[in-house]
C-alpha positions as CSV (number, residue, x, y, z in Angstrom):
1,X,-79.8,-18.1,34.2
2,X,-80.4,-14.4,33.5
3,X,-78.5,-12.4,30.9
4,X,-76.4,-10.0,33.0
5,X,-75.8,-6.6,31.3
6,X,-73.3,-4.0,32.3
7,X,-72.8,-0.5,30.9
8,X,-69.5,-0.8,29.1
9,X,-67.2,2.2,29.5
10,X,-65.6,1.6,26.2
11,X,-68.7,1.5,24.0
12,X,-70.9,3.5,26.4
13,X,-73.6,0.9,25.9
14,X,-75.1,-1.8,28.0
15,X,-73.5,-5.1,27.0
16,X,-74.1,-8.7,28.1
17,X,-71.3,-10.4,30.2
18,X,-70.0,-13.3,28.1
19,X,-68.2,-16.3,29.4
20,X,-65.1,-17.6,27.7
21,X,-64.8,-20.9,25.7
22,X,-64.5,-22.8,28.9
23,X,-67.6,-21.2,30.3
24,X,-65.8,-19.0,32.8
25,X,-66.6,-15.4,33.4
26,X,-63.2,-13.9,34.2
27,X,-63.3,-10.6,36.1
28,X,-60.1,-8.6,36.7
29,X,-60.3,-5.6,39.1
30,X,-57.4,-3.4,39.9
31,X,-56.5,-3.6,43.6
32,X,-54.5,-1.2,45.9
33,X,-51.0,0.2,45.8
34,X,-49.9,-0.8,49.3
35,X,-48.2,2.3,50.6
36,X,-50.6,2.7,53.6
37,X,-53.8,1.1,55.1
38,X,-56.7,1.3,52.6
39,X,-59.5,3.7,53.1
40,X,-63.2,3.1,52.7
41,X,-63.1,4.5,49.2
42,X,-60.6,1.7,48.2
43,X,-63.1,-0.8,49.6
44,X,-65.8,0.2,47.1
45,X,-64.4,-1.7,44.1
46,X,-63.5,-4.7,46.4
47,X,-67.2,-4.8,47.5
48,X,-68.7,-4.2,44.1
49,X,-66.7,-6.8,42.2
50,X,-66.9,-9.4,45.1
51,X,-70.7,-9.0,45.0
52,X,-70.8,-9.1,41.2
53,X,-69.0,-12.5,41.4
54,X,-71.4,-13.7,44.1
55,X,-74.4,-12.6,42.0
56,X,-73.1,-14.3,38.9
57,X,-72.5,-17.5,40.8
58,X,-76.1,-17.4,42.2
59,X,-77.3,-17.2,38.6
60,X,-75.3,-20.3,37.7
61,X,-72.3,-18.7,36.1
62,X,-68.8,-20.0,36.8
63,X,-67.1,-16.7,37.8
64,X,-63.4,-16.1,38.6
65,X,-62.4,-12.9,40.3
66,X,-58.8,-11.6,40.2
67,X,-57.7,-8.6,42.2
68,X,-54.0,-7.6,42.0
69,X,-51.8,-5.9,44.6
70,X,-49.2,-3.3,43.5
71,X,-46.4,-3.9,45.9
72,X,-43.6,-2.0,44.1
73,X,-44.1,1.7,43.3
74,X,-42.6,5.1,43.8
75,X,-45.1,5.8,46.7
76,X,-44.0,2.6,48.5
77,X,-40.3,3.7,48.3
78,X,-41.2,7.1,49.9
79,X,-43.4,5.6,52.6
80,X,-40.9,2.9,53.5
81,X,-38.1,5.5,53.8
82,X,-40.3,7.6,56.1
83,X,-41.0,4.4,58.2
84,X,-37.3,3.6,58.2
85,X,-37.7,0.0,56.9
86,X,-36.8,-1.7,53.6
87,X,-39.5,-1.2,50.9
88,X,-40.1,-4.9,50.4
89,X,-40.7,-5.3,54.2
90,X,-43.0,-2.3,54.2
91,X,-45.0,-3.6,51.2
92,X,-45.4,-7.0,52.8
93,X,-46.7,-5.4,56.0
94,X,-49.2,-3.2,54.2
95,X,-50.3,-6.1,52.0
96,X,-51.1,-8.2,55.1
97,X,-53.0,-5.2,56.5
98,X,-55.0,-4.9,53.3
99,X,-55.9,-8.6,53.5
100,X,-56.9,-8.3,57.1
101,X,-59.0,-5.2,56.6
102,X,-60.9,-6.7,53.6
103,X,-61.3,-10.0,55.3
104,X,-63.4,-8.2,57.9
105,X,-65.9,-7.3,55.1
106,X,-67.0,-10.9,55.2
107,X,-67.2,-11.3,51.5
108,X,-64.5,-13.9,51.0
109,X,-61.3,-13.5,49.0
110,X,-60.8,-13.1,45.3
111,X,-59.9,-16.3,43.5
112,X,-56.4,-14.9,42.8
113,X,-54.5,-12.0,44.2
114,X,-51.3,-11.7,42.3
115,X,-48.5,-9.4,43.4
116,X,-46.5,-7.3,41.0
117,X,-43.2,-8.4,42.5
118,X,-44.1,-12.0,41.7
119,X,-44.9,-11.3,38.1
120,X,-41.5,-9.8,37.0
121,X,-40.6,-12.5,34.5
122,X,-43.9,-12.1,32.6
123,X,-43.6,-8.3,32.7
124,X,-40.1,-8.4,31.2
125,X,-41.3,-10.8,28.5
126,X,-44.2,-8.6,27.5
127,X,-42.0,-5.4,27.4
128,X,-39.5,-7.3,25.3
129,X,-42.3,-8.3,22.9
130,X,-43.4,-4.7,22.6
131,X,-39.8,-3.5,21.9
132,X,-39.4,-6.1,19.2
133,X,-42.6,-5.1,17.6
134,X,-41.7,-1.4,17.5
135,X,-44.2,-0.3,20.1
136,X,-41.7,0.4,22.8
137,X,-38.1,1.7,23.0
138,X,-35.2,1.8,25.5
139,X,-33.8,5.1,26.7
140,X,-31.3,5.5,29.5
141,X,-32.2,2.1,31.0
142,X,-35.9,3.0,31.0
143,X,-38.3,1.5,28.5
144,X,-41.2,3.6,27.1
145,X,-44.4,2.7,25.2
146,X,-44.6,4.5,21.9
147,X,-48.2,5.8,22.1
148,X,-48.5,7.0,18.5
149,X,-47.7,3.5,17.3
150,X,-51.1,2.3,18.6
151,X,-53.9,3.7,16.5
152,X,-56.6,3.1,19.0
153,X,-55.0,5.1,21.8
154,X,-57.6,7.2,23.7
155,X,-60.7,5.1,22.8
156,X,-61.5,4.2,26.4
157,X,-61.3,7.7,27.9
158,X,-62.2,9.7,24.7
159,X,-59.6,12.3,25.6
160,X,-58.0,14.8,23.3
161,X,-54.2,14.7,22.9
162,X,-53.7,17.9,24.9
163,X,-55.6,16.3,27.8
164,X,-53.3,13.2,28.0
165,X,-51.2,13.8,31.0
166,X,-49.5,10.5,32.0
167,X,-49.1,11.6,35.6
168,X,-46.8,9.8,38.0
169,X,-45.8,7.1,35.6
170,X,-44.8,9.5,32.8
171,X,-41.1,8.8,33.3
172,X,-38.3,11.2,32.4
173,X,-39.3,13.8,29.8
174,X,-35.7,14.1,28.6
175,X,-35.6,10.5,27.6
176,X,-38.9,10.2,25.8
177,X,-39.4,10.5,22.0
178,X,-42.9,12.0,22.6
179,X,-44.5,13.6,25.7
180,X,-47.4,11.2,25.2
181,X,-45.2,8.1,25.8
182,X,-45.3,6.3,29.2
183,X,-42.9,4.2,31.1
184,X,-43.0,0.4,31.0
185,X,-39.7,-0.2,32.9
186,X,-37.8,2.1,35.1
187,X,-34.0,1.9,35.7
188,X,-32.9,1.7,39.3
189,X,-32.4,5.0,41.0
190,X,-30.6,6.0,44.2
191,X,-32.7,5.3,47.2
192,X,-34.7,2.5,45.5
193,X,-33.8,-0.7,47.3
194,X,-35.6,-3.3,45.1
195,X,-34.6,-4.1,41.5
196,X,-34.5,-6.9,39.0
197,X,-32.4,-7.9,36.0
198,X,-33.7,-7.2,32.5
199,X,-32.4,-6.8,29.0
200,X,-32.2,-3.1,29.6
201,X,-30.3,-3.3,32.9
202,X,-31.4,-3.4,36.6
203,X,-34.7,-1.8,37.3
204,X,-38.3,-2.4,38.2
205,X,-41.7,-2.4,36.4
206,X,-43.7,0.8,35.9
207,X,-47.3,0.7,37.0
208,X,-49.5,0.0,34.0
209,X,-47.6,-3.0,32.5
210,X,-48.2,-5.2,35.6
211,X,-51.9,-5.4,35.1
212,X,-51.7,-6.4,31.5
213,X,-49.5,-9.3,32.5
214,X,-51.3,-10.4,35.6
215,X,-54.7,-10.3,33.9
216,X,-53.4,-12.5,31.0
217,X,-51.6,-14.9,33.4
218,X,-54.7,-15.4,35.5
219,X,-57.5,-15.1,33.0
220,X,-56.0,-15.6,29.5
221,X,-55.5,-13.2,26.6
222,X,-59.2,-12.3,26.5
223,X,-61.6,-12.2,29.5
224,X,-65.1,-11.0,30.3
225,X,-64.8,-7.9,32.6
226,X,-62.0,-5.5,33.5
227,X,-63.0,-3.3,36.4
228,X,-61.8,-0.6,38.8
229,X,-62.4,2.9,40.0
230,X,-63.4,5.6,37.5
231,X,-60.1,7.4,38.3
232,X,-58.3,4.6,36.6
233,X,-59.9,5.1,33.1
234,X,-57.0,7.3,32.2
235,X,-54.2,6.8,32.1
236,X,-54.0,3.3,33.7
237,X,-56.7,1.4,31.8
238,X,-56.1,3.3,28.6
239,X,-52.5,2.2,28.8
240,X,-53.4,-1.4,29.6
241,X,-55.4,-1.5,26.4
242,X,-52.6,-0.1,24.4
243,X,-49.9,-2.5,25.8
244,X,-52.0,-5.6,25.5
245,X,-53.7,-4.9,22.1
246,X,-50.4,-3.7,20.6
247,X,-49.0,-7.1,21.5
248,X,-51.8,-8.8,19.7
249,X,-54.1,-9.6,22.7
250,X,-57.8,-9.0,22.5
251,X,-57.7,-8.3,26.3
252,X,-61.0,-7.3,28.1
253,X,-64.3,-7.6,26.4
254,X,-66.1,-5.2,28.7
255,X,-65.0,-2.4,31.0
256,X,-66.8,-1.6,34.2
257,X,-65.9,1.4,36.4
258,X,-67.2,2.3,39.8
259,X,-67.6,5.9,41.0
260,X,-65.5,7.5,43.7
261,X,-66.4,7.8,47.4
262,X,-66.5,11.5,48.1
263,X,-66.2,13.7,51.2
264,X,-67.7,17.0,50.3
265,X,-67.1,17.7,46.6
266,X,-63.8,15.8,46.5
267,X,-63.0,12.2,46.0
268,X,-61.5,10.4,49.1
269,X,-57.8,10.1,48.5
270,X,-54.6,10.0,50.5
271,X,-53.2,13.0,48.5
272,X,-56.3,15.1,49.5
273,X,-55.8,14.2,53.1
274,X,-59.5,13.4,53.6
275,X,-59.2,9.6,54.1
276,X,-61.3,7.5,56.5
277,X,-59.6,4.1,56.9
278,X,-61.6,1.0,56.3
279,X,-60.5,-0.5,59.6
280,X,-61.8,2.6,61.4
281,X,-65.2,2.4,59.6
282,X,-65.5,-1.2,60.5
283,X,-64.7,-0.6,64.1
284,X,-67.1,2.3,64.4
285,X,-70.1,1.2,62.2
286,X,-69.8,-2.6,61.8
287,X,-69.3,-4.9,58.8
288,X,-72.9,-4.9,57.6
289,X,-73.3,-1.2,57.7
290,X,-70.1,-0.6,55.7
291,X,-71.2,-3.1,53.0
292,X,-74.7,-1.7,52.9
293,X,-73.3,1.8,52.6
294,X,-71.0,0.9,49.7
295,X,-73.9,-0.6,47.7
296,X,-76.5,2.1,48.6
297,X,-75.8,4.0,45.5
298,X,-75.4,2.8,41.9
299,X,-71.9,1.6,41.4
300,X,-71.2,4.0,38.5
301,X,-72.2,7.1,40.5
302,X,-70.1,9.0,43.1
303,X,-71.0,8.1,46.7
304,X,-71.1,10.7,49.5
305,X,-69.5,9.6,52.7
306,X,-69.9,11.1,56.1
307,X,-71.5,10.4,59.6
308,X,-75.0,11.0,58.3
309,X,-74.7,8.5,55.5
310,X,-73.1,5.9,57.8
311,X,-75.7,6.4,60.6
312,X,-78.4,5.8,57.9
313,X,-76.7,2.6,57.0
314,X,-76.6,1.5,60.6
315,X,-80.3,2.3,61.0
316,X,-81.1,0.2,57.9
317,X,-79.1,-2.7,59.3
318,X,-81.0,-2.4,62.6
319,X,-84.3,-2.3,60.7
320,X,-83.4,-5.6,59.0
321,X,-82.2,-7.1,62.2
322,X,-85.5,-6.1,63.9
323,X,-87.4,-7.8,61.1
324,X,-85.7,-11.1,61.8
325,X,-86.3,-10.6,65.5
326,X,-90.1,-10.5,64.9
327,X,-90.5,-12.7,61.8
328,X,-89.6,-16.4,62.0
329,X,-88.5,-18.6,59.1
330,X,-91.3,-20.9,58.1
331,X,-94.0,-18.6,59.6
332,X,-97.6,-19.6,58.6
333,X,-100.3,-17.4,57.3
334,X,-101.9,-16.2,54.1
335,X,-101.2,-13.0,52.1
336,X,-101.6,-11.7,48.5
337,X,-97.9,-10.5,48.7
338,X,-95.6,-12.8,46.8
339,X,-92.1,-12.9,48.3
340,X,-90.9,-14.9,45.3
341,X,-92.0,-12.1,42.9
342,X,-90.0,-9.6,45.0
343,X,-87.0,-11.8,44.8
344,X,-87.3,-12.0,41.0
345,X,-87.4,-8.2,40.8
346,X,-84.4,-8.1,43.1
347,X,-82.4,-10.3,40.8
348,X,-83.6,-8.5,37.7
349,X,-82.3,-5.3,39.2
350,X,-78.8,-6.8,39.7
351,X,-78.9,-8.2,36.1
352,X,-79.6,-4.7,34.8
353,X,-76.2,-3.0,35.2
354,X,-75.8,-4.3,38.8
355,X,-78.4,-1.9,40.2
356,X,-77.9,-2.5,43.9
357,X,-80.1,0.5,45.1
358,X,-83.1,-0.9,43.1
359,X,-82.3,-4.4,44.4
360,X,-82.2,-3.1,48.0
361,X,-85.5,-1.3,47.5
362,X,-87.1,-4.7,46.8
363,X,-85.7,-6.0,50.1
364,X,-87.1,-3.1,52.1
365,X,-90.4,-3.2,50.4
366,X,-90.9,-6.8,51.3
367,X,-89.9,-6.0,54.9
368,X,-92.5,-3.3,54.9
369,X,-95.1,-5.6,53.5
370,X,-94.3,-8.3,56.2
371,X,-94.4,-5.7,59.0
372,X,-98.0,-4.7,57.9
373,X,-99.3,-8.3,57.6
374,X,-98.2,-11.9,57.9
375,X,-96.4,-12.9,54.7
376,X,-95.5,-16.5,54.5
377,X,-92.0,-17.0,53.1
378,X,-91.0,-13.4,53.7
379,X,-88.2,-14.1,56.1
380,X,-86.7,-16.7,53.8
381,X,-86.9,-14.4,50.8
382,X,-85.3,-11.5,52.7
383,X,-82.6,-13.8,54.0
384,X,-81.9,-15.1,50.5
385,X,-81.7,-11.7,48.9
386,X,-79.4,-10.4,51.6
387,X,-77.2,-13.5,51.0
388,X,-76.6,-12.4,47.4
389,X,-75.3,-9.1,48.9
390,X,-73.2,-10.8,51.5
391,X,-75.5,-9.6,54.3
392,X,-77.3,-12.7,55.4
393,X,-75.5,-12.6,58.7
394,X,-78.1,-9.9,59.7
395,X,-80.6,-12.8,59.9
396,X,-78.6,-14.5,62.7
397,X,-80.5,-13.0,65.6
398,X,-79.8,-14.3,69.1
399,X,-83.2,-14.2,70.7
400,X,-82.0,-15.3,74.1
401,X,-79.4,-12.6,74.2
402,X,-82.1,-10.1,73.2
403,X,-84.4,-11.2,76.0
404,X,-81.6,-10.9,78.6
405,X,-80.7,-7.4,77.3
406,X,-84.4,-6.3,77.6
407,X,-84.5,-7.6,81.2
408,X,-81.4,-5.6,82.0
409,X,-82.9,-2.5,80.4
410,X,-86.0,-2.9,82.5
411,X,-83.8,-3.2,85.6
412,X,-82.0,0.0,84.6
413,X,-85.4,1.8,84.3
414,X,-86.3,0.7,87.8
415,X,-83.0,2.0,89.1
416,X,-83.5,5.3,87.4
417,X,-87.0,5.6,88.8
418,X,-85.5,5.0,92.3
419,X,-82.8,7.6,91.5
420,X,-80.1,5.0,91.9
421,X,-78.1,6.5,89.1
422,X,-74.9,4.7,90.0
423,X,-76.7,1.3,89.5
424,X,-78.3,2.6,86.2
425,X,-74.9,3.6,84.9
426,X,-73.5,0.3,85.8
427,X,-76.3,-1.5,83.9
428,X,-75.7,0.7,80.9
429,X,-72.0,-0.2,81.0
430,X,-72.9,-3.9,81.2
431,X,-75.2,-3.6,78.2
432,X,-72.5,-1.9,76.3
433,X,-70.1,-4.8,77.1
434,X,-72.8,-7.2,75.7
435,X,-73.0,-5.2,72.5
436,X,-76.0,-2.9,73.2
437,X,-76.4,0.9,73.2
438,X,-79.1,2.4,75.4
439,X,-80.9,5.3,73.7
440,X,-83.0,7.5,75.9
441,X,-85.8,9.6,74.5
442,X,-89.1,11.2,75.7
443,X,-90.8,7.9,74.7
444,X,-88.5,5.9,76.9
445,X,-85.3,3.9,76.6
446,X,-84.6,1.5,73.8
447,X,-81.8,-0.8,72.9
448,X,-79.8,-0.6,69.7
449,X,-77.0,-3.1,68.9
450,X,-73.7,-1.4,68.9
451,X,-72.6,-0.6,65.3
452,X,-69.3,-2.5,65.6
453,X,-71.2,-5.6,66.5
454,X,-70.9,-8.2,63.7
């Protein structure tokens, strides 16, 4: 079992992931607010933390992944009104769409996916505890966290006071004691069609408080890793720390944040209007290419998205698939190349701040070695490494289907030579129906599996 180290956002230093007293590595990652279909940028944390769990389990750790769903929120009210349906119904529909889209990534589900609307009792209890302890106060039916009552506020984001804009969850400035304070509970307003009883009147939870409660309910008062996008460091995660620690919880022992997926110089976001839905990416490029793209850069760094990057991922998937077409499991031979050593370097890279680009480099270097000479055990090692990354399906090559497609391609070439272009076009269409794209070049025609395949 390797020691797995992650660069902790709070300390700025690499720190070892530590299991709890029961030997469980608890991971909590903030999930989506379901006011629309998720985009490929939203999928990055889902992929990163799903694969982190998979890697930890491959190393013998007992890992538990929790990813929440925010299903009550100002944005949901707005989107539901625009759609002309009740907000609860709209949120259920979008939640199911989120589950369906992420199911298609083929990485399995988190161990728990709690909903904010199913955590109201715990949310009210934690807010009440904070009020009783002097860390929160009621004002006009809202409840606000008293930021200056918590000495450690700002330690995660290292922001100066003048840079602390609480954003959409700031609440009503006229009700707050201090502009720094943020909402824990919001009184019902006209046009909001969901609310719950509380000691402060009918209302609903604000955003930050839900994660403090769901993390504790699923993983305990202290757990190994809290993750999410870098855009959540402030105010969301800063506020989670304040709420939980002010209430006497140790909370997360390590903070792990992934960089944003960007188009041009801007992060992908619905507010910027530059989104590319995950479902569209899966349809166009295929599951393996989407996953490979999302781990092609180090998780902490921004990741550029566009047709060029996605076509490169498609080409890498095809290179791997071609490797398994020509290299059989259990192939004999002798070589000085040691696939096991490559696999160890692959795992070492993942243990060192989950460095997926360095790990992938070991995969492709072994593929290159095996393409130059027979390397016994290479196919098994490549398949095993891809399995840690959720990509072992690439190894499932249908040789019979490949041979049939090649025969059709040869028939198409004969038709073209005879200038029977109608027949040639019909064969191209048949190949497309079977999942193959014909690419013509000066060197001749070749077959490429359609990106959406798999």
